[in-house]
N, C-alpha and C positions, 0 to 999 in steps of 0.2 A: 144860775140859770136865766137864758133871756125871757123875757114876756111877752115877744113876738113869736113863739112856735106854734104850729097847728097843734090844734085840741087830739088829742090820740096818740101821739109822740110821747113816751115815760120820760122822766125829767133824766132819768138815769142816762139817757141817748142824747139829752139836747143840751151840751153842753160849751159853754165858752171861756174854756180854760185850755193851757197846755198840758202833757205829761213832760217832766223832767223825773227823771231819777226817781219816779215812782210818787211823786206829790204832783197834784193839780192846780199850776199855778198861772197866777196875770204876768202880764209883762212886766220888767222893772219899774219902765217908768209909766205904768197902768194906762196906756193908750190902746184903745180898738179901733178896729177898723169895721166898717159894715159889711154885710152880704147882703146883695141883691137879688129878687127875683126874679130873671128875665122875663117872665109871663106879666109880670104886672111891674116890673121898674121899683115894687114898692121893697121895705127893709123887710129882710127876714130875719136878720140878728147881730149881734156882734162879736167879735173873736177878739183876742191880743194882737197888739201891733209888734211881734218881736223883731230881734234884729240880732247884730252881733255876738253881743253877751249871752244871751240867751241861747244862740247856737252852740257857742265855747262852753257853757255850763253843761250843754245836752252831750257834747262830746264828751267832756271829761266824765261826766257819768257813766255813758257807754263803755268808755276806755277802763274803768271800775268793774261794769259787771261784766266785760268779755273774757275775762280768766274762768270763773266760776260759771260760767255760761256753756263755753267751749268745752270743759270738763265734764258738763253732764251726759248722760249716756245718752244714745242714739233715740232710744226707748222712753228718756225721760221727755225729752224735744218733743219725740212725736205725740206723745199723749197730751202736753197743754198744746200744739197744736189740733189734734181733735177733738178739745175741748171749744176753741177758737173757733174752728168749723160748726161744730153743734150750735153754739150761743148767735153766730150768724144768722142761719137758718133759721132758727127760732124766732129771731127778731127780725125778718124779711119784710114785711108790710111798716113796719114804722120806719128801718133802714130807707126802704123804698122810696117813701115819704119824705125823709130828708132829701133824699139824690133831686127829686121831682123839685121840691120847693125851691133847690138853690141853682138848679143846673137846669131844670126845665123838658129835659125829655118826657115823653107821653110815660105814665105810671108803670104799662104794662113793661115798656123797656126800663124802665128803673129797676121793676123787680127782676126782669132778665139781666142787668149787671149785676146785683146783690147775688145770686146764682152762680154767676161766672165769678164773681170774684171768690166766693167763697171755694167753689174748685179748685182754685189754687191753694188755699189752705187745707184742704183734703188732700191734694196730691203731694203736696211736699212733708205733709205729715206721714204719709209713706217713703218718699224718697229720702226722708232723713236716716233711713236706715237703710238705705244704700249704697251709700258715698264708698264704694270701692275702692281701697289701694288697690297696687301690683304687687308680683313677684316676677323678677326678671332673671332669665339664666344667667350665669355669672360667667366673667372671662376668665376668672382664677376658680382650682378645685375648694381653696380655702376661705372663698369670698362669696358673701351672698348681697344680693343686691334687690332692696325693698324700694317700691315710690308710697308714700304716705299725702294722704290729701287733709289739709288741716285749714280749718278757717281764716278764712282772707284777714279778719278785725274789723272791726268799725266801719261801719257802712252807711253813707249819707244816699237817701232816697226823696229827689223831686219829681212831684205826679203832677199831672197835666189836670185840667177843668172838664174834659169830655168825657173820661172816664174815672170818676174820682173816686170810685170804692174799688173796683177791679184793678186798676193799677198799681194802688196800695200794696194788695195782697199779692199782686203778680210780682212785685220787687222783695218786700218784706219777709214773705212765708218763707221763700228759700233761702235767703241770707238766716232766717233766725232757726230753719234748720240743718242750716250745716254748720250752726255754731257761733254765727254770728251777732253783734249788737248794731242797733239800729237808731238812725235819727230820719225822721219823716219831715218833709215838708211839703204840706198840700199845697194847690194851687190857692192864690188868695181869691179867686171867684166861688170856691165849693171846700170852705175847709171844714164844713159842720159833718158831711158826710165822714170825711176822715178821722174825725177829732170822733164821733160815736164809732168807729170800727175799731180806733186803738184802744178805747174804752172796756171794748169786749176780750182783747186781749189782753188787756192786764184784769179782766175778770177770771180770764181761762187759767191765769197763773202764772204770767211771765214774770220773773221777779224783776225788780226796781233797778231800772237802766239798760234792760235788754229792748225795751223801745220805748223812744222816746219820739213826741212831736212838738214843732215849733210854728207857729202861722204868723205872717208878717212880711215884711221887708224883702221882696226876693233877692233884690242884687246886694243885700247885708249877710242874707242867711247862706244865700248860693257860693257866696266870695267864701265865706268861711269853710261850707264844706268841700270847697275845691280846695281850697291854698291850705286848710290847717294839716299839719302831716299825721296826726293821728288817725283822720279818714284815711283808709289804704284801698277805700273802693267808694266810687260815686255813682248812682246809676240815674240816670235824668229821660224822661220823655218831656217831648216841646218842641219847638222850633228848631231849624238848623241853624239860624243865625245866634241864640241862646246856647246852642251846643255846642258851638265853636268856640265861642267865649269859655264855657266852662271846660273845655278841652284844653285850652290853652293856659286857664291856670290850674287845673290840674298836672302839668306839665312840671309844673315847679318841682313837685314831690313823687313825681311818676307814678302818679296815680292809676290805678286800673279803674276802666269804666265801661260802662254800658251805655250806648245813646240810641233811644228811639225816636227820631228826628221825622223831619216833613215828607209827605210823599206826592206822588203825582201818578196814581193808577192808572193806568189804561186797560179798556174793556173791550176786547175784541170778538167781536160775531164775526165767524167765517161764514159761506156762502151753504156750506152743509149743515149749519146747527139747526136746533129744534128751535125756532125762532120763539114759542109761546115761554119754553124753559130759559129760555136766554132774557127774555124781557122778565119773568119771575127775578133772574139772579139779577138784573139790571135795578129792580128795584129794590133788593136789598142791600147792593153793593152802594146805591147813590144814595136813595133817602133814610136808611136807618141813622138816627138822631140828627136829622135834619142836614146831614152830609157833613157832619162833623165829626168826621172818624178819618184816623189818620191814612187806614185801609181802604177809603172809600173811593168810588171811581170818580176821577177829576176828568179822561177824558174817553169817549166813547169811537171807538173806530167799526166802523159797520161795511160791510161789505158791500159793492155798488148793484150788486143784482138784488138786492134783500133789503136795501139800504129804505124803500118804501115803505116797504111791509112792516118791518120792524117798528118803524116811526111812527105808523098808524097806531099799532098795539099799543107799545109804550104811553103814547100820548093818552089813549083810553085810560091806562092805569095811571096815568101821573094825574088827569083833572079828578080822578074819583079821592084823590088823597085830602085829609080834611085836616086843617090848620088851626091850632089853639093853646090854650091851656093845658096843659098836661094830666091835669086832675079831671078835665072832664072826659067822659065817654064817647071810646069811637074815634079819637084824635091819633093822627098818624106823625104828624109833624110840630114841633114844639118849635120854640124861640130861637134866636142864634143868640150866641150866650152873652154879647154885649153889643153897644151901638159902633164900637170901632170894627164889629163883625161884619154889620149888617153896609155899612159903609166899603169895605172890601168887596163885599157881592155887589154892591149896587154897583162900584167904578170895574169891577172883568165885566159886570152885564153890558154896560155901558160901552168900555172899550170894545167887545166884540160886534156889537151891532152896527159901531162906527166903522167897523173895518170889513162890513159886508154880510156879517152873520145875520140868519132869520130867526126871528121872533116867533116860537111854535105854540108855546105856554107859557103865562104866568108871567113874569119879569120885573115885579114893583114890589116894595115893601107895603104891607098892609096897615093901613090905618086905621090901627088898634093901640089900646097902652102895649109895653111889652116890643119887644124887637123880634115882629115877625116878619117872612117874608114867603113871597108866595113858590109852591114848587114850579120850577120855571125849566124849561128844556129850549135849549137853541139849535138850529140846523145851520148847517156849512160852515162849520167852526173849521178856522185853518191854526197851522202852528205857528203864524204870526202874532196871532191872538193872544192876550194876556194870561187867559182862563187856560191857554194849552200849555203854560211856560211855568206859572205859579198855583199854589195849590188854593183852590178856590173855599172851600172850608165851609160851605153851604147848601142850600138843595138848587143845585143849578145844573142841569144836565148841560153839555157839551157835544155836539154828534158830529161826526165827521165820516167820510168816505175812504175807502180806498179798492183796491182792483187785486194785490197779487198778496201771499204770503209775506215773501220779502217786504213790501212795501208796510206792511200791517206791523212787520217785526221792527224795521227802522223808526217809525213811528213813535211806535210804543217806547223804544229805546233811547229817544232825542229828549231827553231828560238830563240832571245834574243828579235826580231821584233814583232810588231804586228800592223801595219797600216791597208794594204787592204790585199784582198782576192778574188778570184774568182773562180766559177765552172759552168760548164756545164751539164746540166742533164735533162731530161723530167719526172723523177721520182717527185711527188709532196712530197710524205713524206720525201724522201732523201733530199729535197729542205731545209726543214724546220732542220733536222737532222743533216746535214752538215753546215749549215748558223751558226745554235747554237754552235756548235762544234767548231769553227775555232776559233782562240784564234786573234782576230784581230777589229778595230774598225770599217772596212766598209766592206761591201761584196757583191759583184758583181754575182748574179745569172743568165748566160744566157746573160751578157753581159761584155763587156768589155771597160766600160766607166763607172765613177763612180761620176765625179765631177760636181756637180751643185750647186747654191748659196742656193737654198731653202732645204739642206738638211746638216746636220753636219756631219763637216770633223776631221776626228782627228785618233789617234792611243791608241794601250795601251802596258803594257811592255815597253821597252825601244824605243819604236816609238812617245812616248810623253804623254802630259798631257793636256787637256781640247780639245775644238772643235770650228772650225770654219764655219761660214756659217749659214746658216737659223735662225729660233729665238732665239737658245742655243746659237749661237754666240754673240749676242747680252748681251745675260745673264754674259759673262766673263767681260764684261765693269763695272757693277754697282755692288754694296753694298746695303747687306739687312741690314735696320735698324727696329728694332722692336721698337715701341710706343706703351705703356702702359698709357691710359689716366682714373684717378680717379676721383671722385668726382662727376658723371655724375647725381646722385641723389641730390645732396645740392641746 
């Protein structure tokens, strides 16, 4: 156990080893890497620097465990997942504290993420019993046609740092419910949350090898998960660039993939919108988790007739946001994850201002320990600016004007990404027109919040393939097998 843990977190949740085949182990070379608190720049703890060898060992263990786990009844798998759900909620507070320590988000948001993470385990504990096959009317009187749904096999899951708890359960819970076995690779910035949640899965009764976790070298671990033919499915959440690399590697074994990649979400406010409601939605869609969510608004498109009114109300709210350490009371905005993230935000702001945008609020890094950036609003942003074309991933709002519905849709779709989009209107017909016209996998109408375990989460274009959450999410972890039975009349 690390000596740097925060008092109040129980030892059994503060883990600096990885789980492979039911054993908590260190890296074969005994190397560790440091986890940093982005609010303070201080060391939080150390975890194993594993690589190809440990990943292959975890894959082999998952392969051995696959047969017995797949033969468990749906109820047996469901019961274990239910116990995992209960344990997560019973440990809500220490899990939230671990998350805030290594990731930085306000403690209230961390609690919300742990509850969200638990919701996937709860949902898929029930879905385990609802993986239904089919009978199909036959082409012959002496023949019957069945369609079976069977576990796809060993699954690799690579999760991001921005939601280090929820992305684990959103991937692992449906895989386990379907009868698959799992190797998890959490982000290097936030492994402690993952280790704690996996320890609860083990405590819930998952047999050795059903869930394994390796921390360490992302290149070595990712390549082994993608290239090893034993792994039949890879689920990745992260950047489009890394997603493309993994897809190329997975092609060697024709591996099934789920990719949840970058976004460039537009938030459209039409002239007939409830402006105060739109401001509420904008604050949630933009500044939750300091703008470091894949579905957060990257571009605000405001109708010219209400641009001034919306901007004034929005600025009033933004100026009330409090930035600071996530453990402090009343904090709304935590740090960015690291120095690289701060530099990217600074570059986007500098580029926009240099190309004619107006600075309406914030605009600079805070002079304090940690990686804090002021909640920022830029006006008159154009498509030529960097932040209109790339995902900023920080607390910066880019406001633009439009005049017609067609122009708003064109601007919103003018991106290679297609994860999420939002718009506000009180016109029912427009709601259908715009929702159908937006080129993205998820649309929020008169709401700035999309994520829920019962709905399919995912994007189109370069934002990814496949869906997570809902009953569609468990379908990603099964294979269809057509069975044709002849000789029925003999």
